[in-house]
MIDO-720882 format. One record per residue (C-alpha): residue number from 0; y negated, z, x; residue in one letter. Coordinates in Angstrom, 3 decimals, decimal comma. Layout:
// MIDO-720882
{node NUM; {Y; Z; X}; a} ...
This chain:
// MIDO-720882
{node 0; {71,372; 19,040; 36,576}; m} {node 1; {70,946; 22,201; 34,569}; t} {node 2; {68,550; 21,592; 31,695}; k} {node 3; {65,590; 23,953; 31,610}; s} {node 4; {64,720; 25,610; 28,333}; n} {node 5; {61,025; 25,495; 29,229}; k} {node 6; {58,443; 23,294; 27,531}; t} {node 7; {55,477; 21,897; 29,451}; i} {node 8; {52,619; 20,602; 27,321}; m} {node 9; {50,106; 18,089; 28,698}; i} {node 10; {46,662; 17,680; 27,150}; m} {node 11; {44,397; 15,084; 28,715}; m} {node 12; {40,965; 13,626; 28,095}; y} {node 13; {41,490; 10,587; 25,813}; p} {node 14; {41,262; 7,818; 28,415}; e} {node 15; {43,959; 5,378; 29,504}; w} {node 16; {43,483; 6,280; 33,170}; s} {node 17; {43,947; 10,006; 32,550}; s} {node 18; {47,305; 9,434; 30,872}; f} {node 19; {48,399; 6,945; 33,538}; n} {node 20; {47,650; 9,478; 36,275}; s} {node 21; {49,883; 12,091; 34,611}; s} {node 22; {52,893; 9,963; 33,652}; f} {node 23; {54,771; 10,109; 36,959}; m} {node 24; {54,488; 13,881; 37,136}; l} {node 25; {55,648; 14,097; 33,518}; a} {node 26; {58,599; 11,818; 34,254}; r} {node 27; {59,658; 13,870; 37,255}; q} {node 28; {59,375; 17,103; 35,273}; l} {node 29; {61,700; 15,584; 32,681}; k} {node 30; {64,088; 14,570; 35,489}; e} {node 31; {64,084; 18,227; 36,554}; n} {node 32; {65,109; 19,372; 33,085}; g} {node 33; {61,805; 20,346; 31,514}; y} {node 34; {60,794; 19,317; 28,038}; r} {node 35; {57,440; 17,481; 28,264}; v} {node 36; {55,139; 17,112; 25,251}; v} {node 37; {51,762; 15,360; 25,152}; y} {node 38; {49,342; 17,124; 22,810}; f} {node 39; {46,527; 14,961; 21,402}; v} {node 40; {43,707; 16,021; 19,083}; v} {node 41; {43,061; 12,594; 17,572}; c} {node 42; {45,382; 9,772; 18,553}; h} {node 43; {42,819; 6,942; 19,045}; n} {node 44; {45,628; 4,479; 19,721}; g} {node 45; {47,369; 6,556; 22,400}; f} {node 46; {50,423; 7,514; 20,341}; k} {node 47; {52,439; 4,351; 20,925}; d} {node 48; {51,377; 4,261; 24,589}; y} {node 49; {52,745; 7,770; 25,182}; i} {node 50; {55,915; 7,182; 23,160}; l} {node 51; {56,570; 3,902; 24,988}; d} {node 52; {56,346; 5,794; 28,278}; a} {node 53; {59,227; 7,973; 27,051}; g} {node 54; {57,455; 11,228; 26,237}; f} {node 55; {57,211; 13,432; 23,175}; e} {node 56; {53,964; 13,253; 21,254}; y} {node 57; {52,235; 15,908; 19,169}; l} {node 58; {48,893; 15,583; 17,433}; e} {node 59; {46,792; 17,803; 15,181}; i} {node 60; {46,658; 15,136; 12,501}; s} {node 61; {45,547; 11,557; 12,315}; k} {node 62; {41,740; 11,210; 12,356}; n} {node 63; {41,236; 14,985; 11,974}; f} {node 64; {38,008; 14,941; 14,011}; e} {node 65; {36,635; 11,942; 12,123}; i} {node 66; {37,342; 13,506; 8,736}; e} {node 67; {35,813; 16,837; 9,721}; k} {node 68; {32,727; 15,138; 11,169}; t} {node 69; {32,094; 13,293; 7,909}; q} {node 70; {32,636; 16,521; 5,961}; y} {node 71; {29,940; 18,364; 7,895}; y} {node 72; {27,534; 15,434; 7,798}; i} {node 73; {27,777; 15,375; 4,006}; n} {node 74; {27,454; 19,141; 3,808}; r} {node 75; {24,332; 19,291; 5,925}; l} {node 76; {22,721; 16,341; 4,151}; l} {node 77; {23,300; 17,975; 0,781}; n} {node 78; {21,865; 21,239; 2,050}; m} {node 79; {18,783; 19,415; 3,296}; h} {node 80; {18,265; 17,731; -0,076}; k} {node 81; {18,595; 21,021; -1,920}; e} {node 82; {16,275; 23,085; 0,288}; k} {node 83; {13,938; 20,302; 1,486}; n} {node 84; {13,630; 21,757; 4,961}; k} {node 85; {10,258; 21,185; 6,630}; k} {node 86; {10,914; 20,284; 10,236}; m} {node 87; {10,036; 17,297; 12,473}; p} {node 88; {12,657; 14,619; 11,927}; g} {node 89; {13,779; 14,211; 15,546}; s} {node 90; {14,233; 17,945; 16,134}; i} {node 91; {15,988; 18,363; 12,809}; r} {node 92; {18,330; 15,491; 13,630}; s} {node 93; {19,103; 16,956; 17,042}; y} {node 94; {19,907; 20,353; 15,568}; i} {node 95; {22,076; 18,778; 12,897}; w} {node 96; {23,944; 16,832; 15,520}; n} {node 97; {24,593; 19,972; 17,557}; k} {node 98; {25,687; 21,864; 14,482}; r} {node 99; {28,053; 19,086; 13,410}; i} {node 100; {29,635; 18,871; 16,875}; i} {node 101; {29,959; 22,651; 17,016}; q} {node 102; {31,482; 22,895; 13,555}; s} {node 103; {34,023; 20,129; 14,174}; v} {node 104; {34,986; 21,691; 17,501}; w} {node 105; {35,508; 25,114; 15,913}; e} {node 106; {37,734; 23,647; 13,201}; d} {node 107; {39,704; 21,629; 15,753}; v} {node 108; {40,439; 24,803; 17,740}; l} {node 109; {41,632; 26,518; 14,581}; g} {node 110; {43,897; 23,593; 13,727}; k} {node 111; {45,245; 23,531; 17,299}; m} {node 112; {46,259; 27,166; 17,009}; e} {node 113; {48,080; 26,496; 13,740}; e} {node 114; {50,077; 23,688; 15,359}; v} {node 115; {50,812; 25,589; 18,572}; l} {node 116; {52,310; 28,681; 16,945}; v} {node 117; {55,032; 26,430; 15,530}; e} {node 118; {56,141; 25,330; 19,012}; d} {node 119; {54,749; 27,480; 21,815}; l} {node 120; {54,933; 25,826; 25,266}; p} {node 121; {55,686; 27,757; 28,444}; d} {node 122; {52,893; 26,032; 30,378}; l} {node 123; {49,961; 23,772; 29,576}; v} {node 124; {48,583; 21,157; 31,965}; l} {node 125; {44,995; 20,691; 30,804}; l} {node 126; {42,579; 17,946; 31,819}; g} {node 127; {39,474; 19,400; 33,498}; p} {node 128; {36,981; 17,614; 31,205}; l} {node 129; {38,318; 19,344; 28,081}; i} {node 130; {37,998; 22,973; 29,156}; t} {node 131; {36,737; 23,918; 25,681}; k} {node 132; {40,181; 23,142; 24,252}; y} {node 133; {41,714; 25,894; 26,407}; s} {node 134; {40,699; 28,594; 23,929}; i} {node 135; {43,750; 28,348; 21,580}; p} {node 136; {46,080; 28,460; 24,611}; f} {node 137; {44,287; 31,507; 26,035}; l} {node 138; {44,327; 33,187; 22,639}; k} {node 139; {48,096; 32,686; 22,389}; l} {node 140; {48,634; 33,847; 25,997}; k} {node 141; {49,982; 30,464; 27,117}; i} {node 142; {49,545; 29,926; 30,900}; p} {node 143; {47,346; 26,993; 31,913}; i} {node 144; {46,993; 24,747; 34,932}; m} {node 145; {44,216; 22,232; 35,456}; n} {node 146; {45,662; 18,714; 35,733}; l} {node 147; {42,747; 17,199; 37,575}; n} {node 148; {42,796; 13,384; 37,459}; y} {node 149; {39,422; 13,352; 39,268}; t} {node 150; {38,185; 15,043; 42,438}; l} {node 151; {35,780; 17,410; 40,708}; i} {node 152; {35,608; 20,753; 42,450}; s} {node 153; {33,847; 24,075; 42,627}; f} {node 154; {30,518; 24,220; 44,534}; p} {node 155; {30,906; 24,225; 48,319}; t} {node 156; {28,759; 23,231; 51,266}; w} {node 157; {31,799; 21,525; 52,822}; r} {node 158; {31,725; 18,423; 50,608}; v} {node 159; {29,153; 16,859; 48,263}; p} {node 160; {29,665; 16,857; 44,465}; p} {node 161; {31,400; 13,857; 42,913}; v} {node 162; {28,101; 12,479; 41,567}; f} {node 163; {26,713; 12,166; 45,083}; s} {node 164; {26,773; 8,980; 47,176}; r} {node 165; {26,775; 11,024; 50,391}; i} {node 166; {29,353; 9,838; 52,926}; i} {node 167; {29,897; 12,684; 55,431}; p} {node 168; {30,117; 11,592; 59,068}; k} {node 169; {31,494; 14,847; 60,401}; n} {node 170; {32,275; 18,405; 59,404}; f} {node 171; {30,225; 21,499; 60,068}; g} {node 172; {26,913; 20,030; 61,130}; g} {node 173; {23,808; 21,843; 59,936}; i} {node 174; {22,307; 18,672; 58,417}; w} {node 175; {25,551; 17,869; 56,629}; g} {node 176; {25,781; 21,379; 55,199}; r} {node 177; {22,163; 21,213; 54,070}; l} {node 178; {22,595; 17,830; 52,365}; r} {node 179; {25,668; 19,030; 50,493}; n} {node 180; {23,947; 22,265; 49,464}; t} {node 181; {20,877; 20,426; 48,174}; i} {node 182; {23,059; 17,989; 46,248}; s} {node 183; {25,014; 20,816; 44,639}; w} {node 184; {21,781; 22,684; 43,850}; s} {node 185; {20,490; 19,696; 41,898}; r} {node 186; {23,663; 19,508; 39,821}; i} {node 187; {23,727; 23,224; 39,074}; l} {node 188; {20,024; 23,288; 38,210}; s} {node 189; {20,510; 20,500; 35,664}; i} {node 190; {23,444; 22,397; 34,182}; q} {node 191; {21,420; 25,614; 33,852}; l} {node 192; {18,561; 23,797; 32,132}; l} {node 193; {20,997; 22,096; 29,788}; s} {node 194; {22,637; 25,434; 28,974}; d} {node 195; {19,270; 26,973; 28,176}; f} {node 196; {18,341; 24,071; 25,898}; w} {node 197; {21,699; 24,152; 24,107}; d} {node 198; {21,427; 27,899; 23,545}; s} {node 199; {17,958; 27,437; 22,101}; f} {node 200; {19,080; 24,653; 19,764}; i} {node 201; {22,152; 26,596; 18,642}; l} {node 202; {19,968; 29,619; 17,906}; s} {node 203; {17,933; 27,405; 15,575}; l} {node 204; {21,136; 26,057; 14,087}; a} {node 205; {22,023; 29,508; 12,764}; k} {node 206; {19,909; 28,554; 9,785}; k} {node 207; {22,319; 25,710; 9,098}; f} {node 208; {25,779; 26,315; 7,606}; p} {node 209; {28,336; 27,303; 8,724}; p} {node 210; {27,063; 30,330; 10,638}; n} {node 211; {29,627; 30,441; 13,424}; r} {node 212; {27,806; 29,961; 16,716}; i} {node 213; {30,102; 29,909; 19,753}; t} {node 214; {29,350; 29,961; 23,471}; n} {node 215; {32,255; 28,295; 25,250}; i} {node 216; {32,076; 30,469; 28,348}; r} {node 217; {31,882; 33,718; 26,365}; k} {node 218; {34,675; 32,608; 24,063}; e} {node 219; {36,947; 31,840; 27,021}; i} {node 220; {36,164; 35,202; 28,619}; m} {node 221; {36,866; 36,888; 25,296}; k} {node 222; {40,520; 35,935; 25,740}; y} {node 223; {40,677; 36,936; 29,422}; d} {node 224; {40,040; 33,424; 30,695}; g} {node 225; {38,002; 32,792; 33,815}; r} {node 226; {35,660; 29,875; 34,378}; v} {node 227; {33,526; 28,701; 37,259}; r} {node 228; {30,873; 26,047; 37,451}; r} {node 229; {31,896; 22,703; 38,855}; s} {node 230; {30,480; 19,187; 39,074}; d} {node 231; {31,317; 18,847; 35,364}; y} {node 232; {30,013; 22,159; 34,013}; y} {node 233; {32,643; 24,856; 33,482}; y} {node 234; {36,135; 24,539; 34,890}; l} {node 235; {38,934; 27,020; 34,272}; l} {node 236; {39,641; 29,151; 37,318}; d} {node 237; {43,389; 28,603; 37,219}; v} {node 238; {45,877; 26,795; 39,490}; p} {node 239; {44,907; 23,152; 39,921}; m} {node 240; {46,982; 19,995; 40,275}; l} {node 241; {45,087; 16,996; 41,673}; i} {node 242; {46,480; 13,514; 40,985}; t} {node 243; {45,922; 12,187; 44,469}; s} {node 244; {47,362; 12,540; 47,961}; p} {node 245; {45,358; 15,022; 49,984}; q} {node 246; {44,981; 12,343; 52,644}; e} {node 247; {42,642; 10,336; 50,379}; f} {node 248; {40,197; 13,243; 50,060}; d} {node 249; {37,805; 14,228; 52,822}; f} {node 250; {39,825; 16,041; 55,520}; p} {node 251; {37,453; 19,007; 55,390}; f} {node 252; {37,556; 19,481; 51,599}; a} {node 253; {38,444; 23,130; 50,854}; p} {node 254; {41,962; 23,690; 49,539}; v} {node 255; {42,789; 26,994; 47,858}; r} {node 256; {46,371; 28,353; 47,763}; p} {node 257; {46,298; 27,662; 44,031}; s} {node 258; {45,487; 23,955; 44,549}; t} {node 259; {48,076; 21,203; 44,912}; c} {node 260; {47,514; 17,516; 45,594}; y} {node 261; {50,538; 16,271; 43,677}; i} {node 262; {50,806; 12,736; 45,046}; g} {node 263; {49,850; 9,167; 44,235}; a} {node 264; {49,033; 9,599; 40,534}; g} {node 265; {50,419; 6,080; 39,928}; i} {node 266; {52,900; 5,077; 37,226}; y} {node 267; {54,192; 1,592; 38,153}; p} {node 268; {56,763; 1,686; 35,323}; y} {node 269; {54,286; 1,628; 32,476}; r} {node 270; {54,660; -1,118; 29,883}; k} {node 271; {51,977; -3,805; 30,038}; e} {node 272; {51,501; -7,197; 28,450}; k} {node 273; {52,707; -10,111; 30,533}; t} {node 274; {49,972; -11,898; 32,459}; f} {node 275; {49,520; -15,640; 31,994}; y} {node 276; {49,193; -17,078; 35,480}; w} {node 277; {48,273; -20,590; 34,307}; g} {node 278; {46,815; -22,580; 37,215}; g} {node 279; {46,668; -19,618; 39,628}; i} {node 280; {48,492; -20,165; 42,927}; d} {node 281; {49,880; -16,842; 44,162}; i} {node 282; {50,256; -18,335; 47,647}; n} {node 283; {46,463; -18,586; 47,998}; k} {node 284; {44,043; -15,626; 48,357}; p} {node 285; {43,326; -13,965; 45,010}; i} {node 286; {40,208; -11,879; 44,382}; v} {node 287; {40,434; -9,599; 41,363}; y} {node 288; {37,222; -8,257; 39,799}; c} {node 289; {37,094; -5,665; 37,047}; t} {node 290; {34,620; -3,053; 35,836}; l} {node 291; {37,236; -1,101; 33,922}; g} {node 292; {37,703; -0,141; 30,292}; s} {node 293; {34,022; 0,819; 29,895}; y} {node 294; {32,693; -2,465; 31,257}; s} {node 295; {30,733; -3,249; 28,084}; k} {node 296; {28,572; -0,184; 28,745}; e} {node 297; {27,434; -1,098; 32,270}; w} {node 298; {23,857; -2,372; 32,313}; k} {node 299; {24,149; -4,571; 35,403}; y} {node 300; {27,596; -6,049; 34,733}; r} {node 301; {26,284; -9,612; 34,213}; i} {node 302; {24,464; -9,418; 37,540}; k} {node 303; {27,716; -8,539; 39,299}; l} {node 304; {29,761; -11,136; 37,404}; y} {node 305; {27,302; -13,878; 38,371}; k} {node 306; {27,325; -12,783; 42,010}; a} {node 307; {31,092; -12,829; 42,380}; v} {node 308; {31,464; -16,116; 40,466}; i} {node 309; {28,919; -17,863; 42,696}; e} {node 310; {30,454; -16,355; 45,848}; a} {node 311; {33,879; -17,712; 44,912}; v} {node 312; {32,419; -21,084; 43,888}; r} {node 313; {31,469; -21,562; 47,573}; q} {node 314; {35,058; -20,992; 48,711}; r} {node 315; {37,648; -23,358; 47,286}; n} {node 316; {40,398; -21,487; 49,142}; d} {node 317; {39,670; -18,311; 47,118}; w} {node 318; {40,758; -17,746; 43,518}; q} {node 319; {39,062; -15,237; 41,238}; l} {node 320; {40,656; -13,349; 38,379}; i} {node 321; {37,707; -11,903; 36,483}; l} {node 322; {38,281; -9,359; 33,747}; q} {node 323; {35,545; -9,535; 31,095}; m} {node 324; {36,176; -7,623; 27,878}; a} {node 325; {33,120; -8,828; 25,965}; d} {node 326; {33,200; -12,238; 24,250}; d} {node 327; {29,411; -12,411; 24,424}; a} {node 328; {29,512; -12,032; 28,214}; d} {node 329; {32,110; -14,776; 28,531}; i} {node 330; {30,046; -17,111; 26,390}; e} {node 331; {26,891; -16,364; 28,374}; e} {node 332; {28,479; -17,143; 31,753}; l} {node 333; {30,677; -20,099; 30,830}; s} {node 334; {31,594; -22,706; 31,898}; p} {node 335; {33,372; -21,316; 34,955}; f} {node 336; {34,379; -22,992; 38,213}; p} {node 337; {37,939; -24,317; 38,393}; s} {node 338; {38,985; -21,507; 40,764}; n} {node 339; {37,724; -18,748; 38,407}; v} {node 340; {40,127; -17,437; 35,765}; f} {node 341; {38,593; -15,176; 33,119}; v} {node 342; {40,761; -12,726; 31,178}; e} {node 343; {39,835; -10,054; 28,639}; k} {node 344; {42,628; -7,801; 29,887}; w} {node 345; {44,609; -7,786; 33,143}; v} {node 346; {47,892; -5,895; 33,793}; p} {node 347; {47,390; -4,186; 37,129}; h} {node 348; {51,063; -3,639; 37,883}; m} {node 349; {51,688; -7,404; 37,738}; e} {node 350; {48,481; -8,755; 39,275}; v} {node 351; {47,706; -6,309; 42,103}; l} {node 352; {50,844; -7,136; 44,180}; p} {node 353; {49,405; -10,665; 44,559}; h} {node 354; {45,784; -9,619; 45,101}; t} {node 355; {44,047; -9,994; 48,462}; s} {node 356; {40,784; -8,235; 47,533}; l} {node 357; {39,650; -6,085; 44,626}; m} {node 358; {36,056; -5,774; 43,431}; i} {node 359; {35,563; -2,893; 40,993}; c} {node 360; {33,465; 0,039; 39,769}; h} {node 361; {35,343; 2,680; 41,817}; a} {node 362; {37,130; 4,199; 38,847}; g} {node 363; {39,689; 6,579; 40,319}; f} {node 364; {42,678; 5,093; 38,496}; g} {node 365; {41,780; 1,571; 39,611}; t} {node 366; {41,153; 2,709; 43,187}; v} {node 367; {44,500; 4,517; 43,430}; r} {node 368; {46,377; 1,510; 42,100}; e} {node 369; {44,655; -0,862; 44,537}; a} {node 370; {45,590; 1,400; 47,463}; i} {node 371; {49,176; 1,707; 46,238}; y} {node 372; {49,514; -2,083; 46,403}; f} {node 373; {47,658; -2,315; 49,735}; g} {node 374; {44,562; -4,102; 48,420}; v} {node 375; {41,209; -3,705; 50,276}; p} {node 376; {38,255; -2,806; 48,070}; l} {node 377; {34,615; -3,630; 47,484}; i} {node 378; {33,273; -1,053; 45,054}; v} {node 379; {30,073; -0,751; 43,059}; f} {node 380; {29,952; 2,825; 41,720}; p} {node 381; {27,884; 2,992; 38,550}; i} {node 382; {27,950; 6,518; 37,120}; e} {node 383; {29,849; 9,770; 36,656}; r} {node 384; {32,328; 10,517; 39,455}; d} {node 385; {32,589; 6,955; 40,758}; q} {node 386; {30,340; 7,644; 43,804}; p} {node 387; {32,908; 10,199; 45,003}; a} {node 388; {35,664; 7,614; 45,339}; y} {node 389; {33,324; 5,015; 46,827}; a} {node 390; {32,365; 7,561; 49,505}; a} {node 391; {36,014; 8,220; 50,345}; r} {node 392; {36,801; 4,500; 50,453}; i} {node 393; {34,071; 3,968; 53,031}; v} {node 394; {34,968; 7,152; 54,957}; y} {node 395; {38,617; 6,143; 55,296}; h} {node 396; {37,694; 2,477; 55,996}; k} {node 397; {39,548; 1,185; 52,939}; l} {node 398; {36,733; -1,182; 52,050}; g} {node 399; {32,978; -1,361; 51,459}; l} {node 400; {30,553; -0,037; 48,861}; s} {node 401; {27,613; -1,918; 47,356}; g} {node 402; {24,716; -1,376; 44,965}; n} {node 403; {25,270; -3,173; 41,663}; i} {node 404; {21,517; -3,169; 40,942}; k} {node 405; {20,781; -5,172; 44,096}; k} {node 406; {23,811; -7,441; 44,279}; i} {node 407; {23,353; -11,226; 44,474}; n} {node 408; {25,648; -14,138; 45,418}; p} {node 409; {24,638; -14,097; 49,080}; k} {node 410; {25,262; -10,365; 49,496}; l} {node 411; {28,528; -10,603; 47,582}; m} {node 412; {29,734; -13,424; 49,802}; h} {node 413; {28,847; -11,411; 52,901}; q} {node 414; {30,723; -8,346; 51,635}; l} {node 415; {33,781; -10,421; 50,773}; m} {node 416; {33,763; -12,092; 54,197}; e} {node 417; {33,408; -8,749; 55,983}; r} {node 418; {36,314; -7,127; 54,174}; v} {node 419; {38,512; -10,220; 54,464}; s} {node 420; {37,984; -10,506; 58,227}; n} {node 421; {37,901; -6,818; 59,242}; d} {node 422; {41,249; -5,939; 60,810}; d} {node 423; {40,403; -2,222; 60,928}; s} {node 424; {39,984; -2,152; 57,126}; i} {node 425; {43,322; -3,897; 56,630}; h} {node 426; {45,066; -1,436; 58,998}; r} {node 427; {43,511; 1,543; 57,233}; s} {node 428; {44,549; 0,198; 53,823}; v} {node 429; {48,137; -0,305; 54,996}; k} {node 430; {48,251; 3,219; 56,424}; n} {node 431; {46,908; 4,755; 53,222}; m} {node 432; {49,263; 2,591; 51,169}; q} {node 433; {52,173; 4,126; 53,066}; q} {node 434; {50,905; 7,599; 52,168}; v} {node 435; {50,659; 6,677; 48,482}; f} {node 436; {54,135; 5,090; 48,500}; r} {node 437; {55,694; 8,141; 50,133}; e} {node 438; {54,089; 10,423; 47,522}; q} {node 439; {54,792; 8,288; 44,448}; l} {node 440; {57,274; 10,719; 42,882}; m} {node 441; {54,892; 13,695; 42,899}; c} {node 442; {57,480; 16,037; 44,430}; e} {node 443; {54,735; 18,398; 45,587}; k} {node 444; {53,463; 18,791; 42,038}; g} {node 445; {56,928; 19,445; 40,614}; v} {node 446; {57,669; 22,091; 43,243}; e} {node 447; {54,290; 23,714; 42,695}; f} {node 448; {54,977; 24,041; 38,963}; i} {node 449; {58,498; 25,342; 39,552}; k} {node 450; {57,168; 27,957; 41,952}; n} {node 451; {54,457; 29,003; 39,506}; y} {node 452; {56,862; 29,402; 36,602}; l} {node 453; {59,387; 31,292; 38,716}; s} {node 454; {56,700; 33,781; 39,744}; h} {node 455; {55,787; 34,331; 36,117}; r} {node 456; {59,438; 34,823; 35,228}; n} {node 457; {59,756; 37,707; 37,672}; v} {node 458; {56,581; 39,344; 36,405}; g} {node 459; {54,026; 38,298; 39,007}; h} {node 460; {50,477; 37,631; 37,856}; s} {node 461; {48,393; 34,559; 38,486}; h} {node 462; {46,402; 36,505; 41,059}; h} {node 463; {49,558; 37,295; 43,019}; h} {node 464; {50,601; 33,640; 42,999}; f} {node 465; {47,164; 32,509; 44,080}; e} {node 466; {46,984; 34,828; 47,080}; n} {node 467; {50,357; 34,000; 48,554}; e} 
């Protein structure tokens, strides 16, 4: 294979699932001769994870954001002591917080630019939740694609926003269009109110040093970037790669020519700690329950843990692997039945092939991995974009969705029995698993990127590419 002289840089939101969703695409790009570099603002423990996956790693500097934050905190506190500002404490604190965040962000962008000029990439794949970090790339005329590890989208009456629990029954009905429109209107109204409040606070913050006040949208447009509102505020209006098969999305979701569903978004080769199976019998049904890496933050987690533990206690033929990251939670709920095995961390690539049923929070990474291994789901979406994946699970008959606030042992047992005994759910899961397996290598994403770069090489603009 002829080695490409092109460098592709990947910059993702600092979450384990976002990196996992990008690794297979990155691997295949390397196989096709591209140099792939992950660019991280502050490593937060991701450096070894990325290096172990076999990719280059570039960071601004260790703890740059933390150091800058402390610098501005000290600066503003000293200013307050010197001038003895007269302002209500809560408002003053809010303004200071905004000013600190703004100042750190501005310095991070400056540092990014310094690093980038030393090694300019030919293309950047940027996570959609970090649009503000696009500015140095735009300033240096580096082309950008959104690497969307969620299903966030631009407003449309065809599908509800990712925060909505709406499960469409059909396409094109007047009531369906109206529900979607109302749901989008709520999201956009909240965004507009938030923008107004932020602008007001930042106008007050002009009195606080430093005096650089930046509007993200205006700054992006200053360097010929284009943004549009989405479920998560502003999203760059550039070609988009989505880390999912199109078959998992709603069949009537709009797809622009500049959008590509790259494939499974699964990296089964990642290095994980070995799981201790202990007294677990892999020949008996295994239920795996996890609320993900943010489980400590979920208000009703104990309620769900209790429900699933009691449901499994009633069935000696079931075994439960329960991931609980918090020692205090483990202590509160112990002792556990003999068929319940509690772990603080569970390697999905090792456990899911032996799992009969997964109970989770509908995090997209967890959902994709369950489908890849053919595991039916019971999901309890809690916040952010989790309702979007719960809705698609129910729509495609890959499992059931519940309300974590209302769950109890009886309801949990009923849900588990329904999923376990529903042949249509098992058939749907197997069919979707086949789709994910066939699209594991992300060939569509690689070809999309190749096509994009070849168009740029012959002088075509992004607009020309998009309209083909």
